[in-house]
C-alpha positions as CSV (number, residue, x, y, z in Angstrom):
1,M,111.0,106.9,85.7
2,R,111.1,103.2,86.1
3,P,110.6,102.1,89.8
4,N,114.0,100.4,90.0
5,T,115.7,103.8,89.3
6,D,114.1,105.4,92.4
7,P,116.9,106.7,94.8
8,V,115.1,105.7,97.8
9,L,115.6,102.0,96.7
10,A,119.3,102.2,97.2
11,E,118.8,103.2,101.0
12,L,116.2,100.4,101.5
13,C,118.6,97.8,99.9
14,H,121.3,98.9,102.2
15,E,119.1,98.3,105.4
16,I,117.9,95.0,104.1
17,Q,121.4,93.9,103.3
18,S,122.8,95.1,106.6
19,N,120.2,93.2,108.8
20,Q,119.3,89.6,109.3
21,H,115.9,89.3,111.1
22,F,112.8,90.8,109.6
23,T,109.1,91.0,110.5
24,I,106.6,91.8,107.6
25,L,103.3,93.4,108.5
26,S,100.3,94.7,106.5
27,H,97.0,96.4,107.4
28,H,94.2,94.7,109.3
29,G,92.5,92.1,107.1
30,P,95.1,92.1,104.3
31,D,93.7,92.1,100.8
32,G,95.3,90.5,97.7
33,D,97.9,93.2,97.3
34,G,98.8,93.2,101.0
35,L,99.1,89.3,101.1
36,G,100.8,89.0,97.6
37,A,103.4,91.7,98.7
38,M,104.0,90.0,102.1
39,F,104.6,86.6,100.7
40,A,106.7,87.7,97.7
41,L,109.0,89.7,100.1
42,Y,109.0,86.7,102.5
43,W,110.2,84.3,99.7
44,G,112.7,86.9,98.4
45,L,114.3,87.7,101.6
46,S,114.5,84.0,102.6
47,S,116.3,83.3,99.4
48,L,119.0,85.7,100.5
49,G,119.4,83.8,103.8
50,K,117.4,86.3,105.9
51,E,115.2,85.2,108.8
52,V,111.7,86.4,108.1
53,V,108.4,86.4,109.9
54,I,105.1,87.3,108.4
55,A,102.2,88.0,110.6
56,S,98.4,88.8,110.5
57,S,95.7,88.1,113.0
58,S,93.2,87.7,110.2
59,Q,92.4,84.3,108.5
60,P,92.8,85.0,104.8
61,S,89.8,84.2,102.4
62,A,90.0,80.9,100.7
63,I,90.6,82.5,97.4
64,Y,94.1,83.3,98.6
65,S,95.0,79.7,98.9
66,C,96.7,80.2,95.5
67,I,99.6,82.2,97.4
68,P,102.4,79.9,98.0
69,G,103.0,79.5,101.7
70,I,99.9,81.1,102.9
71,E,100.0,78.8,106.0
72,K,103.1,80.5,107.2
73,L,101.3,83.5,108.7
74,S,102.2,84.0,112.4
75,R,99.8,85.2,114.9
76,N,102.5,86.1,117.5
77,P,105.2,88.3,116.0
78,R,108.0,89.4,118.3
79,L,108.6,93.0,117.4
80,D,111.0,93.5,120.3
81,I,113.5,91.1,118.9
82,T,113.3,91.8,115.2
83,Q,115.9,94.0,113.6
84,R,113.6,95.7,111.1
85,I,109.9,95.8,110.7
86,I,108.6,96.1,107.1
87,T,105.1,97.4,106.7
88,L,103.3,96.9,103.3
89,D,100.3,98.5,101.7
90,A,99.2,100.4,105.0
91,G,99.0,104.3,104.9
92,E,98.8,104.9,108.7
93,P,100.3,103.3,111.8
94,S,96.8,102.6,113.1
95,R,96.1,100.4,110.1
96,V,99.1,98.2,110.6
97,E,98.5,95.0,112.5
98,Y,100.6,94.7,115.6
99,Y,102.0,98.2,115.2
100,D,103.8,99.4,118.3
101,S,105.3,103.0,118.0
102,A,108.0,102.0,120.5
103,F,109.6,100.3,117.4
104,Q,109.0,103.0,115.0
105,H,112.8,103.5,114.7
106,R,113.0,100.0,113.1
107,V,110.1,100.5,110.5
108,I,110.6,100.2,106.8
109,M,107.4,101.5,105.1
110,I,106.5,100.5,101.5
111,D,103.2,101.8,100.1
112,H,101.4,103.4,97.1
113,H,98.5,105.3,98.8
114,A,98.3,109.1,98.4
115,S,97.1,109.3,101.9
116,N,100.1,107.7,103.4
117,S,101.8,109.7,106.4
118,Q,105.2,108.3,105.9
119,F,105.4,106.9,109.4
120,G,108.5,104.8,109.0
121,A,112.1,105.4,109.8
122,W,112.6,104.6,106.1
123,N,109.9,105.4,103.6
124,W,109.3,104.3,100.1
125,L,106.1,105.9,98.9
126,K,105.3,105.7,95.1
127,L,102.0,106.8,93.8
128,D,102.5,106.2,90.0
129,I,102.5,102.4,90.3
130,S,100.0,99.6,90.2
131,S,100.3,98.0,93.6
132,T,102.5,97.5,96.6
133,S,103.2,94.1,95.1
134,E,104.7,95.8,92.1
135,M,106.9,98.0,94.3
136,V,108.1,94.8,96.1
137,A,108.8,93.3,92.8
138,W,111.2,96.1,91.7
139,L,112.7,96.1,95.3
140,L,113.6,92.3,94.9
141,L,115.2,93.0,91.5
142,E,117.4,95.7,93.0
143,L,118.4,93.4,95.7
144,G,119.4,90.8,93.0
145,V,116.8,88.3,93.9
146,A,116.0,85.9,91.1
147,F,112.2,85.4,90.7
148,T,111.0,81.9,91.5
149,P,107.5,80.5,90.8
150,N,106.6,81.1,94.6
151,I,107.6,84.8,94.2
152,A,106.1,85.3,90.8
153,N,102.7,83.9,91.7
154,S,102.7,85.9,95.1
155,L,103.4,89.1,93.0
156,L,100.7,88.3,90.4
157,V,98.1,87.9,93.1
158,G,98.9,91.4,94.4
159,I,99.1,93.1,91.0
160,Y,95.9,91.4,89.6
161,F,93.9,92.2,92.8
162,D,94.8,95.9,92.9
163,T,94.4,96.5,89.1
164,G,91.1,94.5,88.9
165,N,92.8,92.1,86.6
166,L,94.7,94.7,84.7
167,Q,91.6,96.9,84.1
168,H,92.7,99.9,86.0
169,N,95.8,101.7,87.7
170,V,97.9,100.0,85.0
171,Y,101.2,101.5,83.9
172,P,103.8,100.5,81.3
173,S,106.1,99.1,84.2
174,T,103.1,96.9,85.3
175,M,102.8,95.1,82.0
176,E,106.6,94.7,81.8
177,M,106.5,93.3,85.3
178,V,103.6,90.9,84.5
179,A,105.5,89.6,81.5
180,R,108.7,89.1,83.7
181,L,106.7,87.2,86.3
182,A,105.1,84.9,83.6
183,Q,108.5,84.2,82.3
184,S,109.7,83.3,85.8
185,G,107.2,80.6,86.4
186,G,104.2,82.6,87.4
187,N,100.8,81.5,86.1
188,P,98.7,84.5,85.3
189,H,95.7,82.5,84.1
190,R,95.6,80.3,87.2
191,I,95.9,83.4,89.5
192,R,93.1,85.3,87.6
193,R,90.8,82.2,87.8
194,A,91.5,81.8,91.5
195,L,90.8,85.5,92.3
196,T,87.7,86.0,90.2
197,H,86.3,82.9,88.5
198,T,85.5,80.8,91.4
199,K,82.9,81.7,94.2
200,P,80.8,79.9,96.7
201,A,77.1,79.7,95.9
202,E,76.5,81.6,99.2
203,A,78.6,84.4,98.0
204,L,76.3,84.9,95.0
205,K,73.4,84.8,97.2
206,V,74.7,87.8,99.1
207,W,75.5,89.5,95.8
208,G,72.0,88.8,94.7
209,S,70.4,90.5,97.7
210,A,72.8,93.5,97.4
211,L,72.0,94.0,93.7
212,S,68.3,93.8,94.3
213,S,68.8,97.0,96.4
214,L,70.7,98.8,93.6
215,C,69.7,102.5,93.1
216,I,71.1,105.4,91.0
217,L,71.7,108.6,93.0
218,E,71.5,111.0,90.2
219,E,72.6,114.0,92.0
220,A,76.0,112.3,92.5
221,S,76.1,110.1,89.3
222,T,76.5,107.1,91.7
223,A,75.1,103.6,91.6
224,Y,74.9,102.3,95.2
225,A,73.8,99.0,96.8
226,V,73.6,97.8,100.3
227,V,74.9,94.6,102.0
228,A,72.7,94.4,105.1
229,K,73.5,92.6,108.3
230,T,70.4,90.4,107.8
231,D,71.9,89.2,104.4
232,L,75.2,88.4,106.1
233,R,73.5,86.4,108.9
234,Q,71.5,84.2,106.3
235,V,74.8,82.6,105.1
236,S,77.5,80.7,106.9
237,L,80.3,82.0,104.7
238,P,83.0,84.1,106.4
239,L,82.9,87.8,105.3
240,P,86.3,87.5,103.4
241,D,84.9,84.8,101.2
242,M,81.9,86.8,100.0
243,A,84.3,88.5,97.4
244,L,82.6,91.9,97.9
245,D,85.7,93.6,96.4
246,Q,84.8,91.9,93.2
247,L,81.1,93.0,93.6
248,S,82.4,96.7,93.9
249,N,84.3,96.3,90.7
250,Y,81.4,94.7,89.0
251,M,79.1,97.6,89.9
252,S,81.5,100.1,88.4
253,T,80.5,98.8,84.9
254,I,77.0,100.3,85.3
255,Q,76.6,102.7,82.4
256,E,74.1,105.2,83.9
257,A,76.6,106.2,86.7
258,G,80.1,107.7,86.9
259,S,81.0,105.8,90.0
260,S,79.6,103.0,92.3
261,L,79.3,102.6,96.1
262,L,78.9,99.3,97.8
263,L,77.9,99.8,101.5
264,T,78.5,96.8,103.8
265,E,76.7,97.1,107.2
266,R,79.1,95.8,109.8
267,K,77.2,96.9,113.0
268,E,74.0,98.8,113.5
269,N,74.3,102.2,111.5
270,Q,78.0,101.3,110.9
271,Y,79.0,100.9,107.2
272,K,82.1,100.1,105.1
273,G,81.9,102.0,101.8
274,S,83.8,100.6,98.7
275,L,83.9,103.2,95.9
276,R,84.8,102.4,92.3
277,S,85.0,103.9,88.9
278,E,86.6,103.3,85.5
279,N,89.3,105.1,83.7
280,F,87.0,106.3,80.8
281,K,84.5,107.8,83.3
282,N,87.1,110.1,84.7
283,V,85.7,110.3,88.2
284,D,88.1,110.7,91.2
285,V,86.5,108.4,93.9
286,Q,89.4,109.0,96.2
287,A,88.2,112.6,96.6
288,I,84.7,111.2,97.5
289,A,86.2,108.8,100.1
290,Q,88.1,111.7,101.8
291,K,84.6,113.4,102.6
292,F,84.1,110.5,104.9
293,G,87.7,110.4,106.3
294,G,88.7,107.6,103.9
295,G,91.1,107.3,101.0
296,G,92.8,105.0,98.5
297,H,93.1,105.5,94.7
298,I,91.6,107.6,92.1
299,R,89.6,104.7,90.7
300,A,89.2,102.5,93.8
301,S,88.7,103.9,97.4
302,G,87.0,103.2,100.7
303,F,85.7,104.5,103.9
304,K,84.0,103.6,107.2
305,H,81.1,105.7,108.5
306,D,79.0,105.6,111.6
307,G,75.5,106.7,110.7
308,S,72.7,105.7,108.4
309,V,72.5,105.1,104.7
310,D,70.5,108.2,104.3
311,E,73.1,110.3,105.9
312,I,75.8,108.8,103.7
313,L,73.7,109.7,100.6
314,A,73.2,113.2,101.8
315,I,77.0,113.7,101.9
316,L,77.2,112.2,98.4
317,K,74.7,114.6,97.2
318,E,76.7,117.5,98.3
319,S,79.9,116.1,96.6
């Protein structure tokens, strides 16, 4: 079924058409999909004459300067006066920036993660789709919004980010949408180059240190590497600009392993884990992430863990 035939869409469109003031939120430290979806929806609703605020407390990585209007992010959203709060790409209330349960009755939730708890008053959860950005694209079409270059390029950022440049989690609807966006003034080549083909030298220094730690955990058929705090302290680059998501994707190509795991040390014995695999390897990394209380998608998932690397590897061996 094409996304724009989903019966939930009619209800969402009614709520959007019936209200004037919106606040758009995503998860803490929004990634390319979160930001792309937020700005596409911002431009789309604004074209309908709606009043729209997009908010995040995080400073986006410099690679997202390709998103039109990225400077419009607010740091002080007024949830008490907005008519509807739209959350994008976040599976739990605790993951949504600025979320306040007092306003749950105003929340429209749009997401594509299987672990989503459907916490909104209106929920559109769709699993067989590339990204939240693609969901927003179909929503805008249903609302009668004509794609502009600003909308198209924002959506391309989200779709390209969540599919690793159309390498995984791609559906026929995804390719149809990318074609529409290119025809509407979007520039896939420029977006792809901005997301993956330009990196600061210091980012590659961190990559090199991490890759020098690369090992194969044969018991779990997993290649793993560690980004240590000491590596992060040796460069002046902000963490979002180190492109560690791209490093995770790169590690998934290792032929000796079915999956890859990049562990980034945030604090003493506190790690963020990024799991990746490839379609042809047929490994469900989401199931692995769930063992650590995390989640995500079949080919790309993540988790946070308090404990040592050895403890993490021990859990992997039991998988």
